[in-house]
C-alpha positions in Angstrom: 93.9 114.4 122.6 96.0 114.8 119.5 95.8 112.3 116.6 98.5 109.7 116.4 99.2 110.1 112.7 98.6 113.2 110.6 98.5 113.4 106.8 98.7 116.9 105.4 98.5 118.1 101.8 100.0 121.2 100.4 97.7 123.4 98.4 97.9 126.8 96.8 96.1 128.2 99.9 98.8 126.9 102.3 101.6 129.2 103.4 104.9 128.0 104.7 104.1 129.8 108.0 100.7 127.9 108.3 102.4 124.5 107.6 105.1 125.3 110.2 102.4 126.4 112.7 100.5 123.1 112.3 103.7 121.1 112.4 104.7 122.7 115.7 101.2 122.2 117.1 101.3 118.5 116.2 104.9 118.2 117.6 103.9 119.9 120.9 100.8 117.7 121.4 102.3 114.3 120.8 101.6 113.3 117.3 103.6 110.2 116.5 104.1 110.8 112.8 103.4 113.7 110.5 103.4 113.2 106.7 103.3 116.1 104.2 102.4 115.5 100.6 102.8 118.0 97.7 100.5 117.0 94.9 102.2 119.4 92.5 105.6 117.7 92.7 104.6 114.3 94.1 107.0 114.8 97.0 106.1 113.1 100.3 108.0 114.1 103.5 107.7 112.5 106.8 108.6 113.0 110.5 108.6 110.4 113.2 108.4 111.2 116.9 111.6 110.7 118.8 111.2 111.8 122.4 109.8 115.3 122.5 110.4 116.1 118.8 109.3 115.0 115.3 112.5 113.9 113.5 112.8 114.0 109.7 112.4 110.6 108.0 115.5 110.4 105.7 113.7 108.6 102.9 110.0 107.9 102.5 110.6 105.4 99.7 110.1 102.0 101.3 109.3 103.6 104.7 106.9 101.5 106.9 104.9 103.4 109.4 105.3 101.8 112.8 101.8 102.9 113.9 99.9 102.1 110.6 102.1 99.2 109.4 101.7 100.8 106.0 104.5 100.9 103.4 105.1 104.0 101.3 106.6 103.6 97.8 107.4 105.9 94.9 106.1 105.1 91.4 107.4 108.0 89.3 105.7 111.1 90.6 103.1 109.1 92.5 103.2 107.9 96.1 101.8 104.4 96.5 100.7 103.0 99.8 100.6 99.3 100.7 98.5 97.6 103.4 100.1 95.4 106.1 99.3 92.4 103.9 101.2 93.8 101.0 98.2 94.8 98.9 98.3 98.2 97.3 95.6 100.7 98.6 93.2 101.5 95.9 93.3 105.1 94.5 90.3 107.3 94.6 89.6 106.7 90.9 89.8 102.9 91.5 87.4 103.1 94.5 84.9 105.1 92.4 85.1 102.5 89.6 84.7 99.6 92.2 81.7 101.3 93.7 80.1 101.8 90.2 80.8 98.2 89.3 79.2 97.0 92.6 76.1 99.2 91.8 75.8 97.7 88.3 76.2 94.2 89.7 73.4 94.9 92.3 71.2 96.3 89.6 71.7 93.2 87.4 71.0 90.9 90.3 67.8 92.9 91.1 66.6 92.7 87.5 67.4 88.9 87.4 65.4 88.4 90.6 62.5 90.3 89.1 62.6 88.1 86.0 62.7 84.9 88.0 59.9 86.1 90.2 57.8 86.8 87.1 58.5 83.4 85.7 57.4 81.8 89.0 54.2 83.8 88.9 53.6 82.6 85.3 53.9 79.0 86.7 51.4 79.8 89.4 53.9 80.0 92.2 53.9 83.0 94.5 57.6 83.9 95.0 56.7 85.8 98.2 55.0 82.9 99.9 56.9 81.0 102.5 
């Protein structure tokens, strides 16, 4: 079974022939939407299934994917995606920063718990006792 939505990214290793071969494969096997992103130019192209073919989406700026309910917007040379609730999807860099912040918060909480447990032991209370 083919995926319903495909996101493909151009790279220096891709050839036009390879991209076309993949596009035809997805079209033949029923993919509902195919999106092609060029990170060098920031260009995003899209195709939406209409009957047996994938038809070009005239403008991706403001496009809302029927399957994903995700909105695509342009911000200069960057493509920004918005969730169904209107919130912007975080970028990879933002996700890494959020993960690091969560790790730091967890470490601070662990250290605080250790300090509080030590204080309880100093008062003669076993923090592990129920």
